[in-house]
C-alpha positions as CSV (number, residue, x, y, z in Angstrom):
1,D,0.0,0.0,0.0
2,R,3.1,2.2,0.2
3,L,2.8,3.1,-3.5
4,G,-1.0,3.7,-3.5
5,R,-4.0,2.3,-5.1
6,E,-3.4,3.8,-8.5
7,V,0.0,2.1,-8.9
8,K,-1.4,-1.2,-7.6
9,D,-4.3,-1.1,-10.1
10,R,-2.0,-0.2,-13.0
11,V,0.4,-3.1,-12.3
12,T,-2.4,-5.7,-11.7
13,T,-4.4,-4.6,-14.7
14,G,-1.3,-4.3,-16.9
15,F,-0.3,-7.9,-15.9
16,L,-3.5,-9.1,-17.7
17,C,-2.2,-7.7,-21.0
18,T,-0.9,-10.3,-23.4
19,D,1.5,-8.0,-25.3
20,P,5.1,-9.3,-25.5
21,G,7.4,-7.4,-23.3
22,K,4.7,-6.4,-20.8
23,D,6.7,-7.9,-17.9
24,L,9.7,-5.7,-18.5
25,T,7.4,-2.7,-19.0
26,L,5.8,-3.3,-15.6
27,L,9.1,-4.0,-13.9
28,R,10.5,-0.6,-15.2
29,F,7.3,1.1,-14.0
30,V,7.5,-0.4,-10.5
31,R,11.2,0.6,-10.3
32,L,10.2,4.1,-11.2
33,C,7.4,4.0,-8.5
34,F,9.9,2.9,-5.8
35,A,12.2,5.8,-6.8
36,Q,9.5,8.5,-7.1
37,G,6.7,7.2,-4.9
38,P,3.0,7.1,-5.8
39,R,3.2,10.3,-7.9
40,A,5.1,8.2,-10.5
41,A,1.7,7.0,-11.8
42,Q,0.9,10.6,-12.9
43,M,4.3,11.1,-14.6
44,L,3.1,10.2,-18.1
45,G,5.9,12.2,-19.6
46,D,8.2,9.5,-18.4
47,P,8.4,6.7,-21.0
48,D,8.2,3.9,-18.4
49,A,5.1,5.4,-16.7
50,A,3.5,6.1,-20.2
51,A,4.1,2.5,-21.3
52,A,2.5,1.1,-18.2
53,F,-0.4,3.4,-18.6
54,A,-0.8,2.2,-22.2
55,L,-1.0,-1.4,-21.0
56,E,-3.6,-0.6,-18.4
57,R,-5.7,1.4,-20.9
58,A,-5.6,-1.4,-23.5
59,V,-6.8,-4.0,-21.0
60,D,-9.5,-1.7,-19.4
61,N,-10.8,-0.6,-22.8
62,E,-11.2,-4.2,-24.0
63,A,-13.0,-5.2,-20.8
64,C,-15.4,-2.2,-21.1
65,R,-16.2,-3.0,-24.7
66,L,-16.8,-6.7,-24.0
67,I,-19.2,-5.9,-21.2
68,E,-21.4,-4.3,-23.8
69,F,-21.2,-7.2,-26.3
70,I,-21.3,-10.4,-24.2
71,R,-24.3,-12.5,-25.2
72,F,-25.4,-15.1,-22.7
73,E,-27.4,-18.2,-23.5
74,E,-29.3,-20.4,-21.1
75,R,-28.1,-24.0,-20.9
76,D,-28.9,-26.6,-18.2
77,G,-30.2,-24.0,-15.8
78,M,-27.1,-21.8,-16.2
79,L,-26.1,-18.8,-18.3
80,G,-23.1,-19.3,-20.6
81,A,-21.2,-17.0,-22.9
82,V,-18.1,-17.3,-25.1
83,I,-15.6,-14.5,-25.7
84,H,-12.4,-14.2,-27.7
85,P,-10.5,-11.3,-26.1
86,K,-7.0,-10.2,-26.9
87,H,-6.1,-9.9,-23.2
88,R,-6.9,-12.0,-20.1
89,I,-9.8,-9.8,-19.0
90,L,-12.0,-12.3,-17.0
91,P,-10.9,-10.7,-13.6
92,L,-12.1,-7.3,-14.8
93,L,-15.5,-8.8,-15.9
94,R,-16.1,-10.4,-12.5
95,G,-17.3,-7.4,-10.5
96,H,-19.7,-6.2,-13.2
97,F,-21.4,-9.6,-13.9
98,C,-21.4,-10.8,-10.2
99,S,-23.2,-7.5,-9.2
100,R,-25.6,-7.5,-12.1
101,L,-26.4,-11.3,-11.9
102,P,-26.0,-12.0,-8.2
103,D,-28.6,-14.8,-8.1
104,E,-27.7,-16.4,-11.4
105,N,-25.3,-19.2,-12.0
106,F,-23.2,-18.2,-15.0
107,L,-20.0,-19.1,-16.9
108,I,-18.0,-16.8,-19.2
109,Y,-15.6,-18.8,-21.3
110,D,-12.5,-17.0,-22.7
111,A,-11.9,-19.2,-25.8
112,A,-8.7,-17.3,-26.7
113,H,-6.9,-18.3,-23.5
114,G,-8.7,-21.5,-22.4
115,T,-10.0,-20.1,-19.1
116,A,-13.5,-19.5,-17.7
117,L,-15.1,-17.4,-15.0
118,L,-17.7,-19.6,-13.1
119,H,-20.2,-18.0,-10.8
120,R,-22.2,-20.7,-9.0
121,D,-24.2,-20.4,-5.8
122,G,-22.6,-17.1,-5.0
123,Q,-19.1,-18.4,-5.3
124,V,-16.6,-17.5,-8.0
125,R,-13.9,-19.7,-9.5
126,Y,-11.6,-19.5,-12.5
127,L,-11.2,-22.7,-14.5
128,A,-9.1,-24.1,-17.3
129,M,-11.4,-25.1,-20.1
130,E,-10.7,-26.5,-23.6
131,R,-14.1,-25.8,-25.2
132,Y,-17.6,-24.6,-24.7
133,I,-20.4,-26.4,-26.5
134,P,-23.4,-24.2,-27.2
135,G,-26.8,-25.4,-25.9
136,T,-29.4,-27.0,-28.1
137,D,-32.4,-26.3,-26.0
138,E,-35.3,-25.4,-28.3
139,T,-36.5,-22.7,-25.9
140,E,-33.1,-21.0,-25.9
141,L,-32.9,-21.3,-29.7
142,D,-36.3,-19.6,-30.0
143,W,-35.1,-16.7,-27.8
144,Q,-32.0,-16.4,-30.1
145,R,-34.3,-16.4,-33.2
146,M,-36.5,-13.7,-31.7
147,W,-33.5,-11.5,-30.8
148,K,-32.2,-11.8,-34.3
149,R,-35.6,-10.9,-35.8
150,F,-35.7,-7.9,-33.5
151,F,-32.2,-6.8,-34.5
152,K,-33.1,-7.2,-38.2
153,A,-36.4,-5.3,-37.7
154,L,-34.4,-2.3,-36.4
155,T,-32.2,-2.3,-39.5
156,I,-33.2,0.0,-42.3
157,E,-31.6,-1.7,-45.3
158,Q,-31.4,1.5,-47.4
159,R,-29.3,3.1,-44.7
160,R,-27.2,0.1,-43.7
161,D,-23.6,1.1,-43.3
162,E,-21.3,-1.8,-42.4
163,K,-18.3,0.6,-41.8
164,A,-20.2,2.6,-39.3
165,Q,-21.5,-0.6,-37.7
166,M,-18.0,-1.9,-37.3
167,S,-16.9,1.3,-35.6
168,H,-19.6,0.8,-32.9
169,V,-19.3,-3.0,-32.8
170,P,-15.9,-4.1,-33.8
171,K,-16.0,-7.1,-36.2
172,R,-13.8,-9.2,-33.9
173,F,-16.7,-9.4,-31.5
174,W,-19.2,-10.6,-34.1
175,Q,-18.3,-14.3,-33.8
176,D,-19.7,-14.3,-30.2
177,M,-22.9,-12.3,-30.9
178,C,-25.9,-14.4,-31.9
179,E,-27.4,-11.5,-33.9
180,M,-24.4,-11.6,-36.2
181,Q,-24.6,-15.3,-36.9
182,P,-26.3,-17.0,-39.8
183,D,-30.0,-17.6,-39.2
184,L,-31.1,-20.7,-37.4
185,A,-33.9,-22.9,-38.8
186,S,-37.2,-22.3,-37.1
187,P,-38.7,-25.2,-35.2
188,V,-41.5,-25.6,-37.7
189,G,-39.1,-26.2,-40.5
190,E,-39.2,-22.8,-42.1
191,T,-36.0,-20.8,-42.4
192,V,-35.9,-17.2,-41.2
193,R,-34.8,-15.0,-44.1
194,K,-31.1,-14.2,-43.9
195,A,-29.8,-10.7,-43.4
196,D,-27.6,-9.3,-46.2
């Protein structure tokens, strides 16, 4: 605690970054902090402080974006979601989803790093996982179909601008969003018309 909360948060968040060389960047920052004290976190003119700040910002920004775009599905009485983040952001998602869904059992699977955040019966655990198999429950698939129809109904085809859409919802998140996936066959055998 001698170096303060800001320094601690910068180092712990920066440690979640997967950029090569992050360990050396954080080590240099910590060395600066021991020399300058807690004020080193504000010394963004210093290259070591600026580099550590950039790591923290990259991880925080990705976590904030993913909070907006995570799509849960219900499977076996539990909510499940798959993400493909660049950084190891599950610890940053924990507080948000545990406070938003305190009475729900849920799992967020980080497919890029083979780890999962499991919230079950009020307890949180991190697990190593190899894969997540989506549910096939017809009720859940019906919800996904309805969500996709709602999403499509909001789209004005004449004003569709994929470039603008990608600036609001980066394309790398699309693989984990049900509304961006090909249409599922409806339970009565008819196929919902595909979006262009």
